[in-house]
C-alpha positions as CSV (number, residue, x, y, z in Angstrom):
1,M,-76.3,-38.3,164.8
2,D,-72.9,-39.8,165.5
3,Y,-72.5,-42.2,168.4
4,C,-69.4,-43.0,170.4
5,P,-67.6,-46.0,168.9
6,E,-66.2,-46.8,172.4
7,H,-69.7,-47.4,173.7
8,M,-71.4,-49.1,170.9
9,G,-73.4,-52.1,172.0
10,S,-75.6,-52.5,175.0
11,L,-75.6,-49.6,177.4
12,R,-74.5,-49.8,181.0
13,A,-76.2,-47.0,182.9
14,N,-73.5,-47.1,185.6
15,F,-70.6,-46.9,183.1
16,S,-68.2,-44.1,183.9
17,G,-65.8,-42.7,181.3
18,P,-65.5,-40.2,178.5
19,C,-66.8,-40.9,175.0
20,L,-64.2,-40.5,172.3
21,A,-66.7,-39.3,169.7
22,P,-68.3,-35.9,169.5
23,C,-71.2,-36.8,171.8
24,A,-68.8,-36.2,174.8
25,V,-71.1,-38.0,177.3
26,L,-70.0,-38.9,180.7
27,F,-72.2,-41.4,182.7
28,L,-72.8,-41.5,186.4
29,T,-71.5,-44.4,188.3
30,M,-73.4,-45.8,191.3
31,S,-71.0,-44.4,193.8
32,T,-68.9,-41.6,192.2
33,L,-69.6,-38.3,190.5
34,T,-68.5,-37.5,187.0
35,A,-68.7,-34.2,185.2
36,G,-70.9,-33.7,182.1
37,P,-74.5,-34.0,181.1
38,I,-76.6,-36.5,183.0
39,H,-78.6,-39.1,181.0
40,V,-81.5,-40.8,182.8
41,L,-82.2,-43.8,180.6
42,T,-83.8,-46.3,182.9
43,S,-86.0,-46.7,186.0
44,R,-84.7,-45.1,189.2
45,Y,-81.7,-43.5,187.5
46,N,-79.5,-46.5,187.1
47,E,-79.4,-50.3,186.7
48,A,-78.5,-50.7,190.4
49,R,-81.9,-49.0,191.1
50,T,-80.3,-46.7,193.8
51,G,-83.0,-44.1,193.2
52,A,-80.5,-41.3,193.4
53,N,-79.1,-38.7,191.0
54,I,-75.8,-37.7,192.6
55,S,-74.9,-35.2,189.9
56,E,-77.5,-32.6,190.8
57,T,-75.6,-29.3,190.9
58,T,-78.4,-26.8,190.8
59,L,-80.9,-27.7,193.6
60,N,-79.9,-27.7,197.2
61,V,-81.4,-27.5,200.7
62,S,-81.0,-23.7,200.7
63,N,-82.8,-22.8,197.4
64,V,-85.6,-25.4,197.6
65,N,-88.2,-23.4,199.5
66,S,-91.6,-21.8,198.8
67,A,-90.0,-18.5,198.0
68,T,-87.6,-19.5,195.3
69,F,-88.8,-23.0,194.1
70,G,-92.1,-24.0,192.6
71,A,-94.1,-25.1,189.6
72,L,-92.7,-23.7,186.3
73,F,-95.1,-25.3,183.8
74,S,-97.0,-28.4,182.9
75,L,-96.7,-30.7,179.9
76,A,-100.1,-31.8,178.7
77,V,-100.5,-35.5,177.6
78,S,-103.3,-37.8,176.8
79,G,-103.7,-40.5,179.5
80,S,-102.5,-41.2,183.0
81,V,-98.7,-41.5,183.5
82,Y,-97.6,-44.6,185.3
83,A,-94.2,-44.8,183.8
84,Q,-91.3,-42.8,185.1
85,P,-90.2,-40.2,182.5
86,L,-86.7,-40.5,181.0
87,Y,-84.3,-37.8,180.0
88,V,-81.6,-37.4,177.3
89,P,-79.7,-34.1,176.9
90,G,-78.6,-32.7,173.6
91,V,-80.7,-34.7,171.2
92,T,-80.9,-33.6,167.6
93,I,-84.6,-33.7,166.7
94,P,-85.1,-33.8,162.9
95,G,-86.2,-30.4,161.7
96,K,-86.3,-29.0,165.2
97,G,-82.7,-28.6,166.3
98,V,-81.0,-29.7,169.5
99,H,-82.9,-30.2,172.7
100,N,-82.7,-31.6,176.2
101,V,-85.6,-34.1,175.8
102,L,-88.1,-35.5,178.3
103,Y,-89.8,-38.8,177.2
104,V,-93.2,-39.5,178.6
105,C,-95.3,-42.6,178.0
106,T,-99.0,-42.8,178.9
107,M,-101.7,-45.3,179.5
108,A,-103.4,-44.2,176.2
109,D,-100.4,-45.9,174.4
110,I,-99.0,-42.5,173.3
111,I,-95.3,-41.6,173.6
112,Y,-94.2,-37.9,173.8
113,A,-90.9,-36.2,173.4
114,F,-90.9,-32.8,175.1
115,D,-88.3,-30.1,175.4
116,A,-87.4,-30.6,179.1
117,D,-86.7,-27.0,179.9
118,S,-89.6,-24.9,178.6
119,N,-93.0,-24.9,177.0
120,T,-93.0,-21.5,175.4
121,G,-92.5,-20.5,171.8
122,G,-91.6,-23.5,169.6
123,N,-91.7,-25.8,172.6
124,K,-95.4,-25.4,173.2
125,S,-96.0,-28.6,171.3
126,P,-94.2,-31.9,171.7
127,L,-91.0,-32.3,169.7
128,W,-92.6,-35.5,168.4
129,K,-95.5,-37.7,169.4
130,L,-96.0,-41.4,168.6
131,N,-99.5,-42.9,168.9
132,L,-99.3,-46.7,169.0
133,T,-103.0,-47.1,168.5
134,N,-105.1,-47.0,165.3
135,P,-108.8,-46.7,166.1
136,P,-111.1,-48.4,165.8
137,Q,-109.1,-51.6,165.1
138,V,-106.3,-50.9,167.5
139,V,-107.0,-49.1,170.8
140,A,-105.7,-48.9,174.3
141,P,-107.8,-51.3,176.4
142,T,-109.8,-50.1,179.4
143,W,-109.7,-51.6,182.9
144,K,-113.4,-52.6,182.5
145,Q,-112.6,-54.4,179.2
146,I,-109.9,-56.4,180.9
147,T,-111.5,-57.2,184.2
148,G,-115.2,-56.6,183.7
149,S,-115.3,-54.0,186.5
150,A,-115.1,-50.3,186.1
151,I,-113.5,-49.9,189.6
152,G,-110.1,-51.2,190.4
153,N,-106.5,-50.3,191.2
154,V,-106.2,-48.9,187.7
155,T,-108.6,-46.4,186.2
156,G,-109.2,-45.6,182.6
157,T,-107.1,-47.1,179.8
158,V,-104.3,-49.6,180.5
159,G,-101.8,-49.0,177.7
160,I,-98.1,-48.3,178.5
161,M,-97.7,-48.9,182.2
162,S,-94.0,-49.7,182.7
163,T,-91.0,-47.4,182.5
164,P,-89.2,-47.9,179.1
165,V,-85.5,-48.2,178.8
166,I,-83.1,-46.3,176.4
167,N,-80.0,-47.7,174.8
168,F,-78.3,-44.4,174.1
169,P,-75.4,-45.5,171.9
170,K,-77.9,-47.2,169.6
171,G,-80.4,-44.4,169.7
172,I,-83.2,-46.7,170.7
173,M,-86.0,-46.6,173.3
174,F,-87.7,-49.9,174.1
175,V,-91.3,-49.6,175.1
176,L,-93.9,-52.3,176.0
177,A,-97.5,-51.3,174.9
178,R,-100.7,-53.1,175.6
179,T,-103.4,-52.8,173.0
180,L,-106.8,-54.2,172.0
181,E,-106.6,-55.2,168.4
182,S,-109.9,-56.1,166.8
183,G,-111.1,-57.5,170.1
184,K,-107.8,-59.4,170.9
185,F,-105.6,-58.3,173.8
186,V,-102.0,-57.9,172.8
187,Y,-98.7,-56.9,174.2
188,R,-96.1,-55.5,171.8
189,L,-92.4,-54.6,172.4
190,H,-91.4,-51.6,170.3
191,S,-87.9,-50.3,169.4
192,I,-88.2,-46.6,168.8
193,N,-85.7,-44.1,167.4
194,F,-85.6,-41.6,170.3
195,A,-84.5,-38.8,168.1
196,S,-87.2,-39.0,165.4
197,G,-89.9,-41.0,167.1
198,V,-90.0,-43.6,164.3
199,D,-91.2,-47.0,165.4
200,M,-88.5,-49.1,163.8
201,N,-89.6,-52.6,164.8
202,S,-92.1,-54.4,167.0
203,V,-93.0,-57.9,168.1
204,E,-96.1,-59.4,169.6
205,I,-95.4,-61.1,173.0
206,S,-96.3,-64.7,173.2
207,A,-95.0,-67.8,175.0
208,T,-96.0,-71.3,175.9
209,I,-94.2,-73.5,178.5
210,P,-94.7,-77.0,179.9
211,G,-96.8,-77.0,183.1
212,T,-99.8,-78.4,184.9
213,G,-100.6,-75.3,186.8
214,A,-103.5,-72.8,186.6
215,A,-105.1,-72.5,183.2
216,S,-102.9,-75.3,181.7
217,V,-104.2,-77.2,178.7
218,G,-102.8,-80.5,177.8
219,G,-99.7,-80.0,180.0
220,E,-98.9,-76.6,178.7
221,I,-99.4,-73.0,179.9
222,A,-99.8,-70.2,177.4
223,F,-99.1,-66.6,178.3
224,D,-102.4,-64.7,178.5
225,P,-102.1,-61.0,177.6
226,K,-105.6,-60.4,179.1
227,Q,-104.8,-61.8,182.5
228,E,-101.2,-60.6,182.9
229,M,-100.3,-57.0,183.8
230,Q,-96.9,-55.7,183.0
231,R,-95.8,-53.3,185.8
232,P,-92.0,-53.5,186.4
233,G,-89.8,-51.2,184.3
234,L,-87.9,-52.7,181.4
235,A,-84.2,-53.4,181.6
236,V,-81.4,-53.7,179.0
237,T,-78.4,-55.9,179.7
238,N,-74.8,-55.8,178.5
239,S,-75.5,-59.1,176.8
240,G,-77.9,-57.4,174.4
241,L,-81.3,-58.4,175.9
242,V,-84.4,-56.5,176.8
243,V,-85.9,-58.1,180.0
244,I,-89.6,-57.8,180.9
245,A,-91.7,-59.2,183.7
246,W,-95.5,-59.6,184.4
247,S,-97.9,-60.0,187.2
248,S,-101.7,-59.7,187.4
249,Q,-104.7,-57.4,187.5
250,Q,-105.4,-57.1,191.2
251,D,-104.7,-60.8,191.9
252,T,-107.4,-61.9,189.4
253,D,-106.9,-65.6,188.9
254,P,-105.7,-67.4,186.9
255,Y,-102.3,-65.9,186.4
256,H,-98.6,-66.6,186.7
257,G,-95.4,-64.6,187.0
258,W,-93.5,-64.4,183.8
259,V,-90.0,-63.2,182.8
260,M,-89.1,-62.9,179.1
261,A,-86.0,-61.7,177.3
262,Y,-85.8,-60.3,173.7
263,R,-82.7,-59.6,171.6
264,E,-82.2,-55.9,171.1
265,D,-81.0,-56.1,167.6
266,N,-84.0,-57.9,166.1
267,L,-86.5,-58.4,168.9
268,H,-86.4,-62.1,168.6
269,Q,-87.4,-63.9,171.8
270,A,-84.3,-65.2,173.7
271,G,-85.9,-66.8,176.8
272,V,-89.0,-67.4,178.8
273,F,-89.5,-68.2,182.5
274,C,-92.7,-68.8,184.4
275,T,-92.6,-68.6,188.2
276,T,-95.3,-71.2,188.8
277,P,-95.6,-73.7,185.9
278,D,-97.2,-76.3,188.2
279,G,-99.0,-73.9,190.5
280,S,-100.5,-70.4,190.3
281,R,-99.8,-66.7,191.0
282,G,-96.2,-65.7,191.8
283,G,-96.5,-62.4,190.0
284,I,-93.7,-59.9,189.6
285,W,-94.8,-56.3,190.0
286,Q,-92.3,-54.4,192.4
287,A,-94.5,-51.3,192.5
288,G,-93.1,-50.4,189.0
289,R,-89.4,-50.7,189.8
290,A,-87.3,-52.4,187.1
291,P,-85.1,-55.3,188.0
292,A,-81.6,-54.7,189.4
293,V,-78.9,-55.5,186.8
294,D,-75.3,-56.1,187.8
295,A,-72.1,-55.6,185.9
296,A,-72.2,-59.3,184.7
297,S,-75.7,-58.8,183.2
298,N,-77.3,-60.8,185.9
299,V,-80.9,-59.7,186.5
300,Y,-82.7,-59.7,190.0
301,F,-86.4,-59.8,190.6
302,L,-88.7,-60.1,193.7
303,V,-91.7,-62.4,193.4
304,G,-95.1,-61.9,195.1
305,N,-97.8,-64.1,196.4
306,S,-98.0,-67.7,195.4
307,E,-99.2,-71.0,196.7
308,A,-95.7,-72.4,195.8
309,T,-93.2,-72.9,198.5
310,M,-89.6,-74.1,198.2
311,E,-89.5,-75.9,201.5
312,N,-89.2,-79.1,199.4
313,P,-87.1,-77.4,196.7
314,N,-87.2,-78.7,193.2
315,F,-84.8,-76.1,191.7
316,G,-86.4,-74.2,188.9
317,V,-90.0,-75.4,189.4
318,D,-92.4,-73.1,191.4
319,F,-91.5,-69.9,193.2
320,G,-93.5,-67.5,195.4
321,E,-92.4,-64.9,198.0
322,A,-88.9,-65.1,196.6
323,A,-85.9,-63.3,195.1
324,L,-84.7,-64.7,191.8
325,K,-81.4,-64.2,190.0
326,F,-81.2,-64.7,186.2
327,S,-78.1,-64.9,184.0
328,T,-78.4,-63.4,180.5
329,A,-74.9,-64.5,179.3
330,G,-74.8,-65.7,175.7
331,Q,-78.2,-63.9,175.1
332,Q,-80.0,-66.7,177.0
333,L,-82.3,-66.3,180.0
334,R,-81.4,-68.8,182.8
335,L,-82.4,-69.0,186.4
336,E,-79.2,-69.1,188.4
337,D,-80.2,-68.7,192.1
338,W,-83.0,-67.9,194.5
339,F,-84.0,-67.0,198.0
340,E,-87.2,-67.4,199.9
341,P,-87.8,-66.4,203.5
342,D,-88.8,-69.2,205.9
343,N,-92.3,-67.8,206.5
344,G,-93.2,-67.7,202.8
345,P,-96.6,-69.6,203.2
346,A,-97.6,-67.3,206.0
347,L,-96.8,-64.2,203.9
348,D,-98.8,-65.7,201.0
349,S,-101.8,-66.4,203.3
350,T,-102.0,-62.8,204.5
351,D,-101.2,-61.1,201.1
352,T,-97.9,-59.8,202.6
353,D,-95.9,-60.4,199.5
354,V,-92.2,-60.0,199.3
355,G,-92.3,-58.5,195.8
356,S,-93.8,-55.1,196.5
357,S,-90.7,-53.0,196.2
358,G,-87.9,-54.5,194.1
359,L,-84.1,-54.8,194.9
360,T,-81.3,-52.3,195.0
361,L,-77.6,-53.2,194.4
362,I,-75.4,-51.6,197.1
363,P,-72.5,-50.0,195.3
364,N,-69.0,-51.5,195.7
365,T,-70.4,-54.6,197.2
366,D,-71.9,-57.9,196.2
367,L,-75.0,-57.1,198.3
368,L,-78.7,-56.4,197.4
369,V,-81.4,-55.1,199.6
370,G,-85.2,-55.0,199.1
371,G,-88.4,-56.1,200.7
372,G,-92.1,-56.1,200.8
373,K,-95.4,-55.7,202.7
374,Q,-94.1,-57.2,205.9
375,G,-92.0,-54.1,206.6
376,V,-88.8,-56.2,206.3
377,F,-85.7,-55.7,204.1
378,Y,-83.7,-58.7,203.1
379,L,-80.0,-58.2,202.6
380,L,-78.8,-60.7,200.1
381,N,-75.4,-61.8,198.8
382,S,-75.7,-61.8,195.0
383,A,-73.0,-64.5,194.7
384,N,-75.2,-66.9,196.9
385,L,-78.8,-65.9,197.5
386,G,-79.1,-68.8,200.0
387,H,-82.3,-70.6,198.9
388,E,-84.5,-71.3,202.0
389,Q,-83.5,-72.2,205.6
390,T,-85.3,-72.1,208.9
391,G,-84.3,-68.9,210.7
392,N,-83.0,-67.2,207.5
393,G,-79.5,-67.4,208.9
394,Q,-78.1,-68.1,205.4
395,I,-78.5,-64.5,204.3
396,P,-76.5,-61.5,205.7
397,Q,-79.4,-59.8,207.4
398,V,-83.2,-59.5,207.9
399,L,-83.8,-55.9,208.8
400,S,-87.1,-54.7,210.2
401,V,-88.1,-51.3,208.9
402,S,-91.4,-49.9,210.2
403,P,-92.4,-53.5,211.2
404,G,-95.7,-54.6,209.9
405,L,-96.1,-51.5,207.7
406,R,-95.9,-52.1,204.0
407,T,-92.9,-51.2,201.8
408,K,-93.9,-50.2,198.3
409,G,-91.6,-47.4,197.2
410,G,-88.5,-49.4,197.8
411,P,-85.1,-48.4,199.2
412,V,-83.0,-45.4,198.0
413,Y,-79.3,-45.4,198.5
414,W,-76.9,-42.4,199.1
415,E,-73.4,-42.0,200.6
416,S,-73.5,-38.8,202.7
417,S,-70.1,-37.3,203.5
418,T,-71.3,-36.7,207.1
419,L,-73.5,-39.7,207.8
420,G,-71.9,-42.3,205.5
421,P,-73.8,-44.8,203.4
422,L,-77.6,-44.8,204.0
423,I,-80.7,-46.4,202.7
424,Y,-84.0,-44.5,202.9
425,T,-87.5,-45.9,203.1
426,W,-91.0,-44.4,203.7
427,N,-93.5,-47.2,204.4
428,E,-97.2,-47.0,204.5
429,S,-98.7,-45.2,207.5
430,S,-95.2,-44.5,208.7
431,Y,-92.4,-42.0,208.7
432,L,-89.4,-41.6,206.4
433,E,-86.4,-43.5,207.9
434,A,-82.7,-43.7,207.1
435,Y,-80.6,-46.7,208.0
436,H,-76.8,-46.6,208.1
437,F,-74.8,-49.3,206.2
438,N,-71.7,-50.3,208.1
439,G,-70.0,-52.1,205.2
440,S,-71.5,-55.5,205.8
441,T,-75.0,-55.0,207.3
442,F,-77.4,-52.2,208.2
443,D,-77.5,-50.8,211.8
444,T,-80.9,-52.0,213.1
445,T,-82.0,-48.6,214.6
446,P,-82.7,-45.9,212.1
447,V,-80.1,-43.1,212.2
448,L,-82.8,-40.6,211.1
449,T,-86.6,-40.6,211.4
450,G,-88.8,-37.9,209.8
451,A,-91.8,-36.1,211.3
452,V,-94.3,-36.4,208.4
453,Q,-96.5,-39.5,208.4
454,A,-97.4,-41.1,205.2
455,D,-100.8,-42.7,204.5
456,M,-101.7,-45.6,202.1
457,A,-98.9,-46.4,199.6
458,G,-96.3,-44.6,201.8
459,G,-93.8,-42.2,200.2
460,I,-92.4,-43.0,196.8
461,V,-89.0,-41.5,197.1
462,T,-85.9,-40.5,195.2
463,L,-82.9,-38.5,196.1
464,S,-80.8,-35.7,194.5
465,A,-77.4,-34.5,195.6
466,N,-74.1,-33.2,194.4
467,S,-72.0,-36.3,195.3
468,G,-72.0,-36.7,199.1
469,D,-72.4,-32.9,199.9
470,P,-74.8,-32.8,202.8
471,N,-75.9,-29.3,201.8
472,T,-77.3,-30.7,198.5
473,G,-78.9,-33.9,199.6
474,I,-82.7,-33.8,199.1
475,I,-85.2,-36.6,199.5
476,W,-88.2,-36.1,197.1
477,A,-91.4,-38.0,197.8
478,S,-94.7,-38.4,196.1
479,M,-97.7,-39.5,198.1
480,P,-101.5,-39.1,198.4
481,L,-102.6,-35.8,199.9
482,S,-105.9,-37.3,201.0
483,G,-107.9,-40.5,200.5
484,S,-106.8,-44.0,199.5
485,P,-105.4,-44.5,196.0
486,G,-106.1,-48.2,196.1
487,N,-109.2,-48.1,193.9
488,A,-109.6,-44.4,193.2
489,V,-107.9,-41.3,191.8
490,V,-106.9,-39.0,194.7
491,P,-105.1,-35.7,195.1
492,G,-101.4,-35.9,195.4
493,I,-98.5,-34.0,197.1
494,V,-94.8,-33.8,196.4
495,R,-92.5,-33.2,199.4
496,A,-88.8,-32.2,199.6
497,L,-86.9,-33.1,202.8
498,N,-83.3,-32.4,203.9
499,A,-81.6,-35.8,203.4
500,V,-79.3,-35.4,206.5
501,T,-82.0,-34.2,208.9
502,L,-85.3,-35.4,207.3
503,D,-86.8,-31.9,208.0
504,E,-89.3,-30.9,205.4
505,I,-88.0,-27.9,203.4
506,W,-90.8,-27.6,200.8
507,N,-94.1,-29.2,199.6
508,S,-96.4,-28.6,196.8
509,Q,-99.3,-27.5,199.1
510,Q,-97.5,-24.6,200.8
511,V,-98.4,-22.4,197.8
512,A,-101.0,-24.6,196.4
513,S,-102.3,-22.1,193.9
514,R,-99.0,-22.2,192.2
515,D,-97.5,-25.6,193.0
516,S,-100.4,-28.1,193.5
517,V,-99.5,-31.3,191.6
518,G,-103.1,-32.4,191.0
519,T,-103.8,-36.1,191.1
520,Y,-101.5,-38.6,192.6
521,A,-99.6,-41.0,190.2
522,K,-99.5,-44.2,192.2
523,F,-96.0,-45.5,192.8
524,V,-94.4,-43.0,190.4
525,P,-91.4,-41.2,192.0
526,P,-90.5,-37.6,191.5
527,F,-87.8,-37.4,188.8
528,V,-84.9,-35.0,189.3
529,V,-82.4,-33.9,186.7
530,N,-80.6,-30.8,185.6
531,G,-82.2,-28.5,188.2
532,K,-85.8,-29.6,187.6
533,V,-88.2,-32.0,189.2
534,Y,-90.7,-33.8,186.9
535,M,-93.9,-35.2,188.6
536,A,-96.2,-37.5,186.6
537,T,-99.9,-37.3,187.4
538,F,-103.2,-39.1,186.6
539,N,-104.8,-35.9,185.2
540,N,-103.1,-35.9,181.8
541,A,-100.1,-33.9,182.7
542,V,-96.5,-33.9,183.9
543,V,-95.8,-31.0,186.3
544,V,-92.3,-29.4,186.1
545,Y,-90.8,-27.8,189.2
546,G,-87.6,-25.8,189.5
547,L,-86.1,-22.5,190.6
548,L,-88.5,-19.7,189.9
549,P,-87.5,-16.8,187.6
550,A,-86.9,-13.5,189.4
551,D,-90.4,-12.1,188.6
552,A,-92.2,-15.2,189.9
553,R,-90.3,-15.0,193.1
554,A,-92.1,-11.8,193.9
555,F,-95.0,-13.9,195.3
556,P,-97.0,-11.9,197.9
557,K,-94.9,-11.9,201.1
558,Q,-98.0,-12.5,203.3
559,K,-98.6,-15.8,201.5
560,I,-95.0,-16.9,201.8
561,A,-95.1,-16.1,205.5
562,A,-98.3,-18.0,206.0
563,A,-96.9,-21.0,204.2
564,E,-93.8,-20.9,206.4
565,E,-96.0,-20.8,209.5
566,I,-97.8,-23.9,208.2
567,R,-94.5,-25.7,207.5
568,K,-93.2,-24.9,211.0
569,S,-96.4,-26.0,212.7
570,G,-96.3,-29.3,210.9
571,Q,-99.8,-28.9,209.6
572,N,-98.9,-29.5,206.0
């Protein structure tokens, strides 16, 4: 396959411009629409983590309804899917021709490449499948093997948990897999040819740093692959680094937050950072979101609970309940700046960690927004995060969103041609809300509030639209249908809502016999591209939704009418 010489090197997912080589790819910027096939190469569509595909020209608020839209097929996999799938159009698969490809990674440490558009004929089987285990010596570890308990916030095997990242010009997908190798717990970073499925290189993750904190020995702390859980999506920077972060298994001590960087070309370790070298905890999990990455290859994370506070700041020592900015210039990982709210110790004592959602870069500004379990979004200036001050007056804004109700899905950003720039959030036990961005801060009262109440975990949302066209703006949300997903597998539901009214226009239970999603995939958003919606599950499948073929639209009229009555009554 020929790659564009204009774009060789590390990929920027928000790059806009034509390739000069035959691949003829145009990428989507964070704020403008470009023509051409859409590539989704990273968590939440782009490095800004806006959570929006604004080049969706097929689906709109008129054709997404129970009569014309529904489940088309399912893609069977082995293992639960915690990682957001990725999508590359027009891939030449050796021996199988050209396909639009959906990449799915599972907790069984298996990677699949599927035809993204059908599962009939030659597409009944995966285009390729790569198993990173080799039983009995190398297997995907189970939750019980890691924690000693069969019940926890993960069930079954704990293999590939984070969303991988693709460097399209180089033809590489970077995946972090967790294995149990002859009784030893191991993390390995793999570089995989996304066309052939060949594992080209891998490296075992290891690190030791000076410190006197939890689990230190002789003034050093060693990274422990059994204690650390790798949840945030991977990121690739323009400087040529793959950036990875870790947290814990259900706050099981001892653990620390870690950030590590590896060179793309040879997977050599380029940098290591521990959030609490002289303390404990400080995990980075972000409900699976990857870090925000700006045009200068600075990387931004949110940190969770920790005994550390920066009220007596020793820059670069211990961090908890914080936002961190790292530089990756010169292929080095360096902490550049940080922010911590003035109530960090109180947040820690009540498990109200800042780091439950991740950050979003607001397009065409120097601002970031994100928050956590307090039901608060922090608006930060990326040029000066502000450190810590009483009253938090050093940052542009502290915005209460569903106060006291936890944010886990994180913000989604969209510029509507009628309502202007908005962020959307759907907190636990609350309603979908949209807040208007006035150019410098957010209006404190939501401009829109939905009518459907979420339960535990809230709504994990994304957005699809054709630029700012209000007739195409759709919020897609995944959430539990019933029960709590905290320590159990529960049924799930996918909802579609008009992004300019927040009225629900479709959900997967209206015609459940056709559209039911099955089990809820915790914190995994619906994934929308090229007229289809891909929903991961914990029952060994990815369900694919789209516009129904003409014969499938002839669903019994009485059932459609009944579903519409349910929708109107709000009992859905």
